[in-house]
N, C-alpha and C positions, 0 to 999 in steps of 0.2 A: 542274297542273305549271307551274312558272314557267320562264321563258326569259330568257336574258341578252340585253338589247337593246344593241347597240353604239352608241356615241355617234354622233350625226349629224354631218355635215360642218359644220353651223352651230355646233356646240358646240366642236369642235376642228378647226382647219384647218392645213394645212402638211404638211411631210414627216413620215414615220412611222418608228418604230424598233421593234425586237422585244425583248420581255422574256418569257423562258420560252416562246418560240414564238408569242406573241401580238403583234399589231401595236398600237403606241400612238404618238401624236404625239410627235415629238422634244422638244417643249417640256416634255411631261409626263415623258419619260425623263430629261431634264436636271434637272428639279426633284427627281426621286427621287434621282438620283445626288448632287446637291448636298446634299440632306438627309442622306444616308448619310455623306458626307464630313464634314459639320459635326458629326454625331453622333460619328464616330470621332475627330475632332480634339479634341473636348471632353474625351475621356477620356485624352488624351496630355499628360503633364506634361513641362516642360522639365527635363532632368536637372540636379540640383544636386550640388555636390561639396564636401566639407570641405577647406579649405586650412588646415593648421596645422603648426606647427614640431614635428616628432616624429622627429628623427634617432635612430639607435641608440646605446646607451651605449658609450662608448669609440670611436665612429666618428671618423675623422680626415679633415679636409678641408684641402687646400692651394689657396690662391687667389693668382693673380698680380694685383697691383693697380698701376695707373698713374694718377697724378693730376697735372694741370697746374693750377697756382694762380697767380693774379696779384693782387698787392696794389697799389692805387693811392692816391696821396696828392696833394692839390692845395690849397695855401694861397693863396687869392685875394689877400689883402692883401700878402703877400710875393712873390707871383708865382712861387712854387715849385711844381713839379710833378714827381712821381717815380713810376715804376712799377717794382715789384720782382716779376718773374716767377720761378717755380721749378717744377721737375718732380721728382716722387718716383716711384720704382719699387721695389717690394718684394714679398716673399712673405708672406702672412698664413697662418700655420699654426693651425688650430683643432681642438681635441679635445673631444669631448662628455664632460663630467665627471659630469653627472647629468641625469636626465630625470624629471619628475614630472607630475602632472596639470595643475599650474598654472604651472610654470616649467621652463626649460632653462638649465643652466650650462655654459659653455665655458671652457676654458683656451686662451688665444691667445698667440702669440708671433710675433715678426718674424724673418724670415730674408732674407739677401742684400738688404739695404737700401741704396739709393743715392739721392743728391740731386744735381740739376743746377741751376745758376743761370745767368742770362744778364745782359748789361749793360742798364742802364735807358736811357730815352730821352735822357738827358743824356750818354750814352756814358761814364759813370763805372762802374767795376766795382762790383758789389754784394758783399755779404758772402759770397755763395754763387756765386762766379764760376767755380768748377771742380767737377768731379765729386767728390763726397764719399761715401765708403763708411761707413755708419753702424754700425760694429762695436759701438759702445756700446749699441745697441738690440737687437742680436741676442740671442736667448734670454731677454730680459726678459719674464716671464710676466704676463699680464693676465687677470683674471677678468671675463667678460661674462655677465650674468644677464638673461634675457629672459622675458617671459610666454610662454605656450604659443602665442600668436598672433604671436610675433616682436617684440612691442613691448618696447623696452628698459626694464629696471628699474634697472640700475646697471652701471658698470664700475669696476674697481679694480686698481691696480698691485700685484702680489704680490711683486715684487722691487724693490730700490732702484735708481732711475735714477742713474747716476754718469757724467755727461758729462765727457769728458777733453779736454785741450788748452787752448788759450788762450780768451779771451772769445768770439771769433768762432766757434770750433768748438763751444763750449758752447751758444751761441745757436742754431747750426744744429741740434744734437741736440735741444734743447728744442723748437724750432719743428717739427721732424719729428715728435717725440713728440706735440705738440699736434694735428697733422694725423691721426695714427693714432688718437688718442683720439676725434677728431671722426668719423672713418670708422667706428670701432667703435660709436659712438652711433647712427649712421644706417645701419648695414650691412644689417640685415634689413628687408624690406618688412613693415610691420604688416598682418597678415591679418585679415579680419573674423571675429568670433566667431559665425559662423553659416555654413550651407552657402550656396554661391554658384553661379550659373550664368554661362555666358559672356555678357558684356554688363553684368553687375552692377557697381555703383559703390559705394564706401564712402570715408569720410573718416577722417583721423587727425590729432591734434595732438601736438606734443612741443616741448620746449625743448632748446637746445644752446648751446654757446659756441665762439667762434673767437678766435684771437689768442694773446697772452701776457699776463703779469701787468700790463704797462704799457699794452697796447693790446688789451684783451679786450672782446668784445662778446657780449652774450646774444642768442640768435636764437630767436624764437618761430616755429615752423614748423607750417603747416596744409597737409596734402596731400590730394589726391583720387586714388583709385586705381580703375582700370577693368580688369576681367578681360576681356582682348581675345579670346583664343583659346587653344586647346590646341595646343602645338607638339611634335611627336615628333622627337627627335634619335636619334643612334646609341645613346647611353647613358641617355637620360632622356626621360620624358614630362613636359613642363613647361607650366606656366601662364604665358602671356605677359601681364604686367601693366604697363599704362601709368600713370605717375605724373605728375601736374601739381602744382606747388607753388602753391597758391592764395594763401598768405600767408607771407612771410618778413620778419618785423619785426626790425629791428636795434636793439638797445638797448645804449648804452654802459655799460661796467662802472663800478662805484662809484668805483674809483681814477681812471679817466679823467674821470668827471663832476666829481670833486673838483678835479682838475687844471685842467680848463677853467673851473670856477667860481672858482678862485683867480685865474686870469688875468682873469676878468670882474669881480673885486672882490666875489665872493660870489654873483653872479647865476647861476642855473642855465642851462646852455646849452640851445638849442632844437635838437632832432634830428628831421630829416625823412628818411625812407628809402622806397625802392621796390625791388622785386625781381622776379625771374622765374626760372623753372627747370622742368625736366621730365626724365623718365627712362623707360627701359624695363628691365624685369627679367624674367628667366626663372626660375621657381621650380619645383623638382622637386616633382611632385604627390604623391609618396609620403613624402618627408621634410620638405618645406617649406624646404629649403636653397637658397641661391642657386646657379644654374648659370652665369649670366652677367648682367651689368648694365652700363648706361651712363647717366650722369646729368650734367647741366650746370646750374649755378646762377650767378646774379649778384646781388649786393646793392650798391646805391648808397645812400650816406648823406651828407646835407649837415648839417653842424654849425655853427650860428650862435652865436658867443660874444658876448653883448651887452655889449661893452666900451663905456662911455660915449663918445659922439661918434664912435666909430670901431668899429662892429661888425666882427668878424672871421669870415669864412666859410671853413670847411675841408671839402673833399669827400673822402670815403673810399669806396673800392670794393674788393670782394672777389669775384673770379670763379674758378670752379673747374669742371673737367671731369674726371670719374673713370670709369675702366673697370675692371671686375672680371671675372675669368675663372677658373672652377674648373679646376684642373689634373687631368689623368687620373691615376687611382690606379695 
């Protein structure tokens, strides 16, 4: 008959613990518990979630949008400096027109649109010195087509834009329309085409344009998005996503390049730009639609016109701060 010989004090020393009524050294107890915990943890996966744009057909969303934009111009040679700030506030009404596996189509229109302008640093009134109600933009329908992950495919005006009034009023309407087009192009957060867990990071690139036909700039945008946390609100379970603008390259439009080149006797201008920007978005985890967002960007561009014997330097800047909020149904 065999007998169990307990370990001697020389083999294990120190305080003891009990497992199934038997006494073992605490070091051994801790080692067993640690092994069990590691084994359990090895079988636990961090939960991953699909984030995609999947609203219901004919669903309607009303967003209150407020943008503060500042255009800066500095001609070093002529010592001219001007800043033109403006503020836009409007309702963006969006109705889901179709939903497929690969794309989502929205019909969007503007309601209750207003624009404010303030005086520039030279204390001269700007073209948008007073509150302007943009009735000309109300009920103008736009088609917005995105991929199922929210990445923009295209936007298109479905109705003809007919600015009314004098040249200043038409300019205001067209400028407002440009800003709305820009917002529609960047409205949705591009979501990853894979399941993600809290803490995951993904990147996206896109192109956009800002300005008007005489002062239009192409913008190449590279963003990095981080799934920060899940936030529960009264009406939504939302993914909080932080966005950093890693790259915001500003490129002058062809018309502007030709204009500067003409001034320089045919030589192409040199353009150097830098930028910064960030934002926070709350995305409904069931539909992928924006619940609320806030973003700020700034682009600084220095244009050198290589005029013989007297190079001309012009600094341009565009700063924007935009807040979007989903209105209660």
